[in-house]
C-alpha positions as CSV (number, residue, x, y, z in Angstrom):
1,X,33.1,13.4,-37.9
2,X,32.8,15.8,-35.1
3,X,30.4,17.9,-37.7
4,X,28.2,15.0,-38.4
5,X,28.3,13.7,-34.2
6,X,27.2,16.9,-33.8
7,X,24.7,17.3,-36.2
8,X,23.5,13.5,-34.6
9,X,22.8,15.0,-31.5
10,X,21.0,17.7,-32.6
11,X,18.8,15.1,-34.7
12,X,18.0,12.9,-30.7
13,X,17.5,16.7,-29.6
14,X,14.6,17.0,-31.7
15,X,13.1,13.8,-31.6
16,X,13.6,14.3,-27.8
17,X,16.2,12.1,-26.3
18,X,16.6,12.8,-22.6
19,X,20.8,14.0,-22.3
20,X,21.4,10.2,-20.9
21,X,20.2,8.4,-24.3
22,X,22.3,11.3,-26.3
23,X,25.1,10.2,-24.1
24,X,24.5,7.0,-24.9
25,X,24.1,6.8,-28.0
26,X,27.0,9.5,-29.2
27,X,29.6,7.0,-27.4
28,X,28.0,4.3,-29.1
29,X,28.7,6.0,-32.5
30,X,32.9,7.3,-31.3
31,X,32.9,3.4,-30.3
32,X,31.4,2.2,-34.1
33,X,33.9,4.4,-35.8
34,X,37.4,4.1,-33.7
35,X,36.1,0.2,-35.0
36,X,35.5,1.0,-38.5
37,X,35.5,3.4,-41.0
38,X,32.5,3.5,-42.6
39,X,28.6,2.2,-42.1
40,X,28.0,-1.0,-43.9
41,X,25.5,-3.9,-43.1
42,X,29.1,-5.7,-42.8
43,X,30.0,-3.7,-40.2
44,X,27.0,-3.1,-38.0
45,X,27.0,-6.6,-38.0
46,X,30.7,-6.8,-37.0
47,X,30.1,-4.3,-34.2
48,X,27.3,-6.3,-32.8
49,X,28.9,-9.6,-32.7
50,X,31.9,-7.6,-31.0
51,X,29.3,-5.7,-28.3
52,X,27.8,-9.2,-27.7
53,X,31.3,-10.6,-26.6
54,X,32.2,-8.3,-24.4
55,X,29.8,-10.1,-21.6
56,X,27.3,-7.3,-20.7
57,X,23.6,-8.0,-23.1
58,X,22.2,-4.8,-22.3
59,X,25.0,-2.9,-22.8
60,X,25.0,-4.5,-26.3
61,X,22.0,-4.0,-27.3
62,X,21.8,-0.7,-26.4
63,X,24.7,-0.1,-28.4
64,X,22.7,-2.0,-31.7
65,X,19.6,0.3,-30.7
66,X,21.7,3.7,-30.6
67,X,23.7,2.5,-34.1
68,X,20.4,1.4,-35.6
69,X,19.2,5.3,-34.8
70,X,22.3,6.5,-36.0
71,X,21.6,4.4,-39.9
72,X,18.2,6.2,-39.9
73,X,19.8,9.1,-39.5
74,X,22.3,9.0,-41.9
75,X,19.6,7.7,-44.4
76,X,21.0,4.3,-44.4
77,X,18.2,2.0,-42.7
78,X,19.3,-0.9,-44.9
79,X,22.4,-1.2,-42.2
80,X,20.5,-1.9,-39.4
81,X,20.9,-5.2,-37.6
82,X,18.3,-7.0,-35.6
83,X,17.6,-6.4,-31.9
84,X,18.9,-8.4,-29.1
85,X,16.5,-9.6,-27.5
86,X,17.0,-9.6,-23.7
87,X,14.2,-11.9,-21.0
88,X,13.2,-9.8,-18.1
89,X,12.1,-11.0,-15.3
90,X,8.5,-10.4,-14.7
91,X,7.8,-10.8,-10.7
92,X,10.5,-9.3,-8.3
93,X,12.2,-11.5,-6.2
94,X,14.3,-9.5,-3.5
95,X,11.1,-8.0,-1.7
96,X,11.2,-7.5,2.2
97,X,7.7,-8.9,3.3
98,X,5.6,-7.0,5.5
99,X,7.2,-8.7,8.5
100,X,10.4,-7.7,7.5
101,X,9.5,-4.0,6.6
102,X,7.9,-3.3,9.8
103,X,11.0,-4.8,11.8
104,X,13.3,-2.4,9.6
105,X,11.2,0.6,10.2
106,X,11.2,-0.2,14.3
107,X,14.9,-1.2,14.3
108,X,15.4,2.6,12.5
109,X,12.7,4.4,15.6
110,X,15.1,2.2,18.5
111,X,18.2,3.9,16.5
112,X,16.7,7.7,16.5
113,X,17.6,7.2,12.3
114,X,14.4,9.2,11.3
115,X,15.8,10.4,8.3
116,X,16.5,6.7,6.9
117,X,13.3,6.0,8.9
118,X,11.1,8.1,6.2
119,X,12.8,7.8,3.7
120,X,12.0,4.2,3.9
121,X,8.6,4.9,4.6
122,X,8.3,7.6,1.8
123,X,9.8,4.7,-0.8
124,X,7.0,1.8,0.6
125,X,4.5,4.0,0.7
126,X,4.3,6.3,-2.5
127,X,6.0,3.4,-4.9
128,X,8.1,6.1,-6.3
129,X,11.8,4.3,-7.6
130,X,15.1,6.2,-5.6
131,X,15.9,7.6,-9.8
132,X,12.5,9.6,-8.8
133,X,13.2,10.0,-5.2
134,X,15.9,11.7,-5.8
135,X,13.7,14.7,-7.4
136,X,11.2,15.5,-4.6
137,X,10.9,18.5,-3.5
138,X,9.5,19.6,0.0
139,X,6.4,21.5,-2.0
140,X,5.6,18.2,-3.2
141,X,5.1,16.2,0.2
142,X,3.3,19.6,1.2
143,X,0.8,18.6,-2.0
144,X,0.9,15.1,-1.4
145,X,1.6,14.8,-4.3
146,X,4.6,15.0,-7.3
147,X,4.5,14.4,-11.1
148,X,7.5,13.6,-12.6
149,X,9.0,13.1,-15.9
150,X,10.8,10.2,-16.1
151,X,11.9,8.5,-19.9
152,X,9.7,10.4,-21.8
153,X,6.4,9.3,-19.2
154,X,4.6,11.3,-17.0
155,X,5.1,8.9,-13.3
156,X,2.3,10.6,-10.8
157,X,3.0,9.9,-7.1
158,X,0.9,10.5,-4.5
159,X,0.8,9.7,-1.2
160,X,-2.8,9.7,1.5
161,X,-1.3,8.8,4.4
């Protein structure tokens, strides 16, 4: 199994999957084979049902996506299962108002917490995600922009004042 798992890992690398995706997909395959001796449509459906019953729909969906990719890899597309659809919220409900944002900055100034002040201000002004923020470097601040790869896409953050 380890040879096949390593070949699957190489397949994912060749398909330009991120390191996190590769880890998640290989973990899914390991989990599958601890439950079942072989890939079959019946076993795939049972795997899907077990993952759904474990409680996290998003994790179950990701495990199925991974195993469907594995089915493609081994040349058994007929064993793939239907995707688990998860309703995504189209709005963000926990966003502070402008008044709350300004109050936060004011409090940070009064407390002389300049590091947090500039981090909050930077995130608010650029629209950067926290996962992107930790990858910013001083050169990005000096140039006034950063271009980062995020989940196979290029995201450009610009600050002009």
